[in-house]
C-alpha positions, -999 to 999 in steps of 0.1 A, spaced: -314 -149 -160 -307 -157 -124 -313 -127 -101 -287 -116 -77 -294 -121 -39 -291 -83 -31 -319 -76 -56 -342 -103 -42 -336 -92 -6 -343 -55 -16 -375 -66 -34 -387 -86 -3 -381 -55 18 -399 -32 -6 -429 -54 -9 -433 -59 28 -427 -22 36 -453 -11 10 -478 -36 24 -473 -33 62 -457 1 66 -432 10 94 -434 -14 123 -419 9 150 -399 -18 168 -388 -22 196 -416 -9 217 -397 4 248 -390 36 267 -353 28 273 -325 6 259 -325 -13 292 -362 -20 288 -354 -35 254 -328 -58 269 -352 -70 296 -379 -75 269 -355 -95 247 -348 -119 275 -384 -122 287 -399 -127 252 -383 -162 248 -413 -186 244 -438 -159 253 -463 -136 237 -454 -99 237 -486 -91 255 -475 -112 285 -440 -97 284 -455 -62 286 -474 -73 318 -441 -85 333 -423 -53 324 -452 -33 338 -449 -51 371 -412 -41 373 -420 -5 364 -447 -2 390 -423 -13 417 -396 11 404 -373 -19 396 -366 -14 359 -330 -4 362 -297 -23 364 -289 -14 400 -324 -22 412 -325 -56 395 -290 -63 407 -301 -59 443 -334 -77 439 -334 -114 451 -340 -138 422 -371 -152 439 -388 -118 441 -378 -111 405 -394 -144 394 -427 -135 410 -428 -101 393 -421 -115 358 -445 -144 362 -468 -134 333 -439 -140 308 -439 -177 316 -409 -199 326 -404 -172 352 -379 -190 374 -356 -197 345 -360 -162 330 -354 -146 364 -320 -164 365 -312 -153 329 -322 -117 336 -301 -117 368 -271 -132 349 -274 -104 323 -277 -76 350 -248 -90 370 -227 -91 338 -237 -54 331 -230 -42 366 -197 -60 371 -182 -53 337 -198 -20 327 -209 -4 360 -245 -9 349 -239 15 320 -255 2 288 -240 31 268 -206 21 279 -213 -16 270 -225 -7 235 -193 12 228 -174 -21 227 -166 -35 193 -196 -54 180 -180 -89 175 -163 -87 210 -195 -76 228 -216 -103 210 -191 -130 222 -193 -117 257 -231 -117 257 -233 -152 242 -212 -164 272 -240 -154 296 -259 -185 306 -293 -188 289 -288 -161 263 -289 -174 227 -281 -158 194 -316 -143 187 -318 -128 222 -283 -114 221 -287 -100 186 -320 -84 196 -302 -67 225 -275 -55 202 -298 -43 173 -328 -29 192 -311 -19 224 -277 -7 211 -287 3 176 -258 -18 163 -257 -32 127 -265 -69 133 -294 -88 117 -317 -107 139 -329 -141 126 -359 -160 139 -382 -188 128 -402 -165 105 -371 -154 87 -361 -190 81 -395 -201 70 -400 -172 45 -366 -177 29 -369 -214 28 -404 -214 12 -392 -190 -15 -362 -213 -22 -336 -188 -11 -321 -212 15 -321 -250 19 -337 -266 50 -304 -273 67 -293 -236 67 -281 -224 101 -288 -192 120 -253 -179 113 -256 -186 75 -290 -168 73 -275 -138 92 -245 -137 69 -268 -138 39 -285 -105 50 -254 -88 63 -233 -95 32 -260 -84 8 -275 -53 25 -259 -21 37 -248 -23 73 -276 0 85 -292 -7 119 -325 11 109 -328 -11 78 -320 -43 98 -345 -32 125 -373 -26 100 -366 -56 78 -367 -81 107 -399 -66 121 -415 -68 86 -405 -105 82 -422 -111 116 -454 -93 104 -454 -114 72 -448 -146 91 -475 -140 117 -501 -129 91 -494 -150 60 -464 -173 62 -478 -194 91 -463 -227 101 -495 -246 92 -520 -235 65 -500 -205 51 -520 -179 33 -500 -177 1 -526 -160 -23 -530 -127 -4 -493 -127 7 -474 -96 -4 -445 -119 -14 -466 -141 -38 -449 -147 -71 -415 -135 -58 
């Protein structure tokens, strides 16, 4: 008998949660720090992102008004550890300018907007892709949207839950149509998939035998 998708997704979650435990994502002191981290973590290790954020904190610049006033060249120097720093400085400035101009720099006000409308607005900011925007919405705004990344795709594909040509939007819909719209669940689920991908479902030489999803 073919199992229903909601059952399979629940089993994946249960297995990963029992194995890894709570992941406590996103590590940040404020929602704005989450937003900054989401932009800086593109093509970067979290360790290096933390160094960049620490630089901003030490200078007292980790706030929308401060970054809005800061010249982009100075911002680039401070976030250098995160890599691609000139490009990321422009993206971060674009986000902060959007926040200041449209929402007076108030994230709480921004996150009150209807989810689909706000997502469209954020995706219109140059350099912000779907994974970054959805991370801002879920982890910064505690809004019910599922974040998809390469680990999510790889795990689902290797367990024959999606074909190779499946898009970001299709994977996101798979989760959001088959799980309760719970930000805490989406938060933990995504973090657990990342843990599984990093530790077992590696791009090359995956460790299938000890993987908690073996035999799914």
